[in-house]
C-alpha positions as CSV (number, residue, x, y, z in Angstrom):
1,Y,3.4,-5.5,-3.3
2,G,6.4,-4.0,-1.5
3,E,4.2,-0.4,-1.4
4,M,1.1,-2.5,0.3
5,T,3.2,-4.4,3.0
6,E,5.1,-1.4,4.0
7,P,3.8,0.7,7.2
8,Y,1.5,2.7,7.5
9,E,-0.6,5.5,9.1
10,K,-4.3,5.0,10.2
11,D,-6.0,7.5,13.1
12,G,-2.4,8.8,13.7
13,K,-0.7,5.2,14.3
14,T,1.7,3.8,12.5
15,V,0.5,0.3,11.8
16,V,3.1,-2.2,10.7
17,P,1.3,-5.0,8.1
18,T,2.0,-8.9,9.4
19,T,-0.4,-10.6,7.9
20,M,-2.3,-10.9,4.3
21,A,-5.4,-9.0,5.7
22,R,-3.4,-6.1,4.1
23,I,-3.2,-7.2,0.6
24,A,-6.8,-8.3,1.2
25,N,-8.0,-4.8,1.8
26,V,-5.5,-2.5,-0.6
27,V,-7.1,-5.2,-3.1
28,L,-10.6,-4.9,-2.7
29,H,-10.7,-1.1,-2.4
30,Q,-9.1,-0.6,-6.1
31,S,-11.6,-3.5,-7.2
32,D,-14.9,-1.1,-5.4
33,E,-13.5,1.6,-7.9
34,L,-13.8,-1.0,-11.0
35,T,-16.8,-2.8,-10.0
36,K,-19.2,0.0,-9.2
37,Q,-18.3,0.6,-12.7
38,L,-19.3,-2.8,-14.1
39,G,-23.5,-3.8,-14.9
40,N,-25.3,-6.7,-14.5
41,P,-22.9,-10.2,-16.2
42,I,-24.5,-12.2,-18.9
43,G,-23.2,-14.9,-20.8
44,I,-23.5,-17.4,-23.1
45,K,-26.6,-19.5,-22.2
46,S,-26.5,-23.4,-21.3
47,Y,-29.2,-25.3,-19.9
48,K,-28.9,-27.4,-17.4
49,A,-32.1,-29.0,-17.0
50,F,-34.0,-29.4,-13.2
51,H,-31.9,-32.5,-11.2
52,S,-29.6,-33.0,-14.3
53,A,-26.9,-34.5,-13.9
54,G,-23.8,-35.4,-16.8
55,E,-20.4,-33.7,-17.9
56,G,-20.5,-31.8,-14.6
57,F,-18.1,-28.3,-14.1
58,L,-18.2,-28.3,-18.3
59,Q,-19.0,-24.8,-17.9
60,N,-16.1,-24.4,-15.7
61,Y,-13.6,-25.1,-17.8
62,H,-15.1,-23.5,-20.7
63,G,-15.4,-20.3,-18.7
64,M,-11.3,-21.2,-18.3
65,I,-11.6,-20.8,-22.4
66,G,-12.7,-17.5,-22.5
67,L,-16.6,-18.6,-22.7
68,P,-18.3,-16.6,-20.5
69,M,-21.1,-18.7,-19.4
70,D,-24.6,-18.4,-17.6
71,M,-26.2,-21.4,-16.7
72,Y,-30.1,-21.9,-16.6
73,P,-32.6,-24.2,-15.7
74,K,-35.1,-23.5,-18.2
75,F,-34.3,-23.9,-22.2
76,P,-33.3,-20.4,-23.2
77,E,-35.6,-19.2,-26.3
78,D,-34.8,-15.5,-26.8
79,Q,-31.0,-16.2,-27.7
80,K,-29.1,-16.9,-31.4
81,V,-27.3,-19.8,-30.2
82,V,-28.1,-22.2,-26.9
83,L,-25.1,-24.6,-25.5
84,L,-26.5,-27.9,-24.3
85,T,-24.5,-30.2,-22.5
86,E,-25.4,-34.0,-21.3
87,Q,-27.3,-31.5,-18.5
88,A,-29.9,-31.2,-21.3
89,A,-30.5,-35.2,-21.2
90,G,-32.9,-34.8,-18.7
91,D,-35.1,-33.2,-20.5
92,P,-37.0,-35.6,-22.3
93,E,-39.1,-32.9,-24.5
94,I,-35.4,-31.4,-25.5
95,M,-35.6,-32.8,-29.4
96,T,-38.9,-30.7,-29.4
97,K,-36.7,-27.3,-27.8
98,I,-34.2,-27.9,-30.4
99,K,-35.7,-28.4,-33.2
100,K,-37.5,-25.5,-32.2
101,Q,-34.9,-23.4,-31.8
102,L,-33.4,-24.6,-35.6
103,E,-36.3,-23.9,-37.4
104,K,-36.6,-20.0,-36.2
105,G,-32.7,-20.2,-38.1
106,K,-31.0,-19.7,-34.6
107,E,-28.3,-22.5,-33.3
108,V,-27.9,-25.1,-30.7
109,V,-24.1,-26.6,-29.8
110,I,-24.2,-29.9,-28.4
111,T,-21.7,-31.6,-26.3
112,T,-20.1,-35.6,-27.5
113,G,-21.6,-36.3,-23.6
114,L,-25.0,-35.2,-24.8
115,L,-24.8,-37.0,-28.5
116,K,-23.4,-40.1,-27.1
117,A,-26.4,-39.9,-24.1
118,I,-29.6,-39.6,-26.5
119,P,-28.1,-41.1,-30.0
120,E,-31.3,-42.2,-31.2
121,K,-33.2,-38.6,-30.6
122,I,-30.5,-36.2,-32.0
123,A,-30.9,-38.7,-35.3
124,E,-33.7,-36.6,-35.8
125,V,-31.8,-34.1,-36.8
126,A,-28.4,-35.2,-37.8
127,E,-27.5,-39.1,-38.2
128,L,-24.1,-38.6,-36.1
129,S,-22.6,-41.3,-33.3
130,C,-20.2,-40.7,-30.6
131,T,-19.6,-44.1,-30.3
132,D,-16.6,-45.6,-27.1
133,L,-13.9,-45.5,-30.1
134,K,-10.7,-43.0,-29.4
135,A,-8.4,-40.6,-30.7
136,L,-5.2,-39.2,-29.6
137,V,-4.4,-36.4,-31.5
138,D,-2.6,-33.1,-31.6
139,D,-2.7,-31.3,-34.7
140,F,-5.4,-29.0,-36.0
141,G,-4.0,-28.7,-39.5
142,R,-5.0,-24.7,-40.2
143,H,-6.0,-23.8,-36.5
144,G,-2.7,-25.0,-35.1
145,K,-0.9,-28.0,-33.0
146,S,-1.4,-28.2,-29.4
147,E,1.7,-28.7,-27.0
148,R,1.0,-32.1,-25.9
149,E,-1.2,-35.5,-27.3
150,F,-4.1,-36.2,-25.6
151,I,-7.2,-38.1,-26.0
152,I,-10.9,-37.3,-27.9
153,P,-13.9,-39.0,-28.5
154,Q,-14.6,-40.1,-32.2
155,V,-17.8,-39.2,-34.0
156,N,-18.9,-40.6,-36.5
157,Y,-21.2,-38.4,-39.5
158,Y,-22.2,-39.3,-43.3
159,T,-20.1,-36.7,-45.4
160,N,-21.9,-34.4,-46.6
161,D,-24.9,-34.5,-43.7
162,S,-22.5,-32.4,-41.6
163,W,-19.4,-30.8,-42.0
164,E,-16.0,-30.3,-40.1
165,V,-15.1,-26.4,-39.0
166,V,-12.4,-27.3,-37.2
167,S,-11.0,-30.7,-37.2
168,A,-7.6,-32.6,-35.1
169,G,-5.9,-35.7,-35.6
170,R,-2.1,-37.1,-35.6
171,P,-1.0,-35.8,-37.7
172,L,-3.4,-33.9,-38.9
173,T,-1.6,-31.9,-41.9
174,G,-0.3,-34.8,-44.1
175,G,-1.9,-37.4,-42.4
176,V,-4.6,-40.2,-43.2
177,S,-7.0,-39.9,-40.3
178,G,-8.5,-37.1,-38.5
179,Y,-11.0,-35.9,-36.3
180,P,-14.1,-33.2,-36.0
181,I,-13.9,-31.5,-33.3
182,V,-16.5,-29.2,-34.5
183,L,-19.0,-30.4,-36.8
184,R,-21.6,-28.6,-37.9
185,S,-25.4,-30.1,-39.6
186,N,-28.5,-28.2,-41.1
187,Y,-31.6,-28.8,-40.2
188,M,-34.4,-26.5,-41.7
189,D,-33.5,-22.6,-41.1
190,G,-30.5,-23.0,-38.9
191,N,-27.4,-25.2,-37.6
192,M,-26.4,-27.6,-34.8
193,Y,-23.3,-28.1,-34.0
194,V,-21.7,-30.8,-32.2
195,L,-17.9,-29.9,-29.9
196,T,-15.9,-32.7,-29.1
197,I,-14.8,-32.5,-25.2
198,P,-11.5,-34.2,-24.5
199,D,-11.8,-37.3,-21.9
200,D,-9.5,-35.3,-19.8
201,M,-11.7,-32.0,-20.4
202,G,-8.6,-30.0,-18.8
203,N,-7.6,-30.9,-22.4
204,L,-9.4,-27.5,-23.8
205,Y,-7.0,-26.0,-22.1
206,D,-4.4,-27.9,-24.6
207,Y,-6.6,-27.1,-28.2
208,P,-4.4,-24.1,-29.7
209,A,-5.7,-20.4,-29.9
210,G,-7.1,-20.8,-33.9
211,A,-9.6,-23.6,-32.6
212,L,-10.7,-21.9,-29.4
213,N,-11.0,-19.1,-31.6
214,E,-13.7,-20.6,-34.1
215,I,-15.3,-22.1,-31.0
216,R,-15.9,-18.5,-28.9
217,R,-16.9,-17.2,-32.9
218,I,-20.1,-19.7,-32.5
219,L,-21.1,-19.7,-29.0
220,S,-20.8,-15.6,-28.6
221,K,-23.3,-14.7,-31.1
222,D,-25.6,-13.0,-28.6
223,L,-22.3,-10.8,-26.9
224,D,-21.3,-8.0,-28.5
225,V,-17.4,-9.3,-28.0
226,Y,-15.8,-12.0,-27.5
227,I,-11.4,-12.6,-27.4
228,E,-8.9,-14.6,-29.7
229,G,-6.4,-16.0,-28.2
230,P,-5.1,-18.6,-25.7
231,S,-6.1,-20.5,-23.1
232,K,-6.8,-19.8,-19.6
233,V,-7.8,-16.4,-20.4
234,G,-11.5,-15.1,-18.9
235,L,-14.1,-12.9,-20.7
236,F,-16.5,-11.5,-18.0
237,V,-18.9,-9.0,-20.1
238,Y,-21.5,-6.4,-18.1
239,D,-25.5,-5.4,-19.8
240,N,-23.8,-2.0,-19.4
241,N,-21.5,-2.5,-22.4
242,T,-18.2,-3.7,-20.5
243,F,-16.7,-6.6,-20.1
244,V,-13.5,-7.7,-18.2
245,V,-10.7,-10.1,-19.8
246,E,-8.3,-12.0,-17.0
247,N,-5.5,-13.7,-17.7
248,F,-5.3,-17.0,-15.5
249,N,-2.0,-18.1,-17.3
250,D,1.6,-17.7,-15.6
251,E,2.5,-15.0,-18.0
252,A,1.4,-12.2,-20.1
253,V,-0.3,-12.9,-22.9
254,E,-1.8,-11.1,-26.1
255,I,-5.4,-11.8,-26.9
256,R,-7.6,-10.0,-29.1
257,V,-11.2,-8.5,-28.3
258,C,-13.0,-8.8,-31.2
259,G,-16.7,-7.0,-32.2
260,D,-19.2,-6.1,-34.4
261,P,-18.0,-2.6,-36.0
262,A,-21.8,-1.5,-35.7
263,K,-21.6,-1.4,-31.9
264,V,-17.8,-1.3,-30.8
265,A,-15.8,1.4,-32.8
266,Q,-13.5,1.6,-29.6
267,L,-12.9,0.2,-25.8
268,Q,-11.9,2.5,-23.9
269,S,-9.8,1.3,-20.1
270,L,-12.2,1.2,-17.3
271,L,-9.1,2.1,-15.2
272,C,-7.2,4.9,-16.8
273,N,-9.4,5.9,-19.8
274,E,-6.7,4.8,-22.5
275,V,-8.5,4.6,-25.3
276,V,-7.6,1.0,-27.7
277,K,-8.3,1.7,-31.5
278,P,-8.7,-1.3,-33.9
279,V,-5.8,-3.2,-35.9
280,P,-6.0,-2.9,-39.1
281,A,-8.4,-5.5,-41.2
282,D,-5.9,-8.7,-42.3
283,P,-6.6,-9.0,-45.5
284,V,-7.3,-12.5,-46.0
285,M,-10.5,-11.7,-43.9
286,A,-11.5,-8.9,-45.2
287,R,-11.4,-11.0,-48.8
288,W,-13.6,-13.0,-46.1
289,A,-15.8,-9.9,-45.2
290,R,-16.2,-9.4,-49.4
291,R,-17.6,-13.0,-49.9
292,G,-20.4,-12.9,-46.9
293,A,-18.6,-13.8,-43.7
294,P,-18.9,-11.3,-40.5
295,Q,-17.3,-8.3,-40.3
296,K,-15.8,-7.5,-36.9
297,N,-13.2,-4.8,-35.7
298,S,-10.1,-6.6,-33.4
299,F,-8.0,-4.9,-30.4
300,R,-4.7,-5.5,-29.7
301,I,-4.6,-5.9,-25.7
302,T,-1.8,-7.6,-23.3
């Protein structure tokens, strides 16, 4: 910052910066060197029916937990996974489109807002409900613990019809009650997931890294890369094998960039050409891979 605000020479004259215009000038020129190397932005497709409303700005909050959003006014039929918020309830044919996606062996992630808006329709796929009952949670079990307590809606389901992928309680470990954060239901050859959205959407930032990692893994199956780590780290993906990771926290954080080994063997910085090699595989994850879990390369970045 000090260097940017120093006097500089322009057209044979010494210019002494007195406004933020000088800062913007330097930053935009630096950004030009990066953005000209990027392709067209791509992301996780979220369907918002024409003239629909509900869970407004939720996609913005998803962006701040490392989920690059790409909103569409028509149901995307070419994706492995589609995100549906309450906005999708505005489509009277939504269940036909959901079933068609699942019958192809693909996946749909619905939010608790959509479940509460059209419970009778969702029951055609799985018997679930989201009532006015609430839960105060801070413990996500093996996925970590949040730094504060917050309120989530309770999702009710029949055991063995659906399975909790991520749970939370107060406490969950050693407690007596747990509530779904991510719930999975099978239908035909596909999976429908329910993603629990806190009453205050900003509490998505309080989800521990372990829970966020699972959410990112499920939703990012159409992308070559996804991230693991805390919230308030944004991922921006482009169609020419480039991406940007931006930290919106007030301090440095360590994350991992993950990708299919067949597609992502190494990373190279667009700014300094530094090459980043994948970290050694975790022994536990290696055992899961041998059991059929998806393999991945992980790259540690601060």
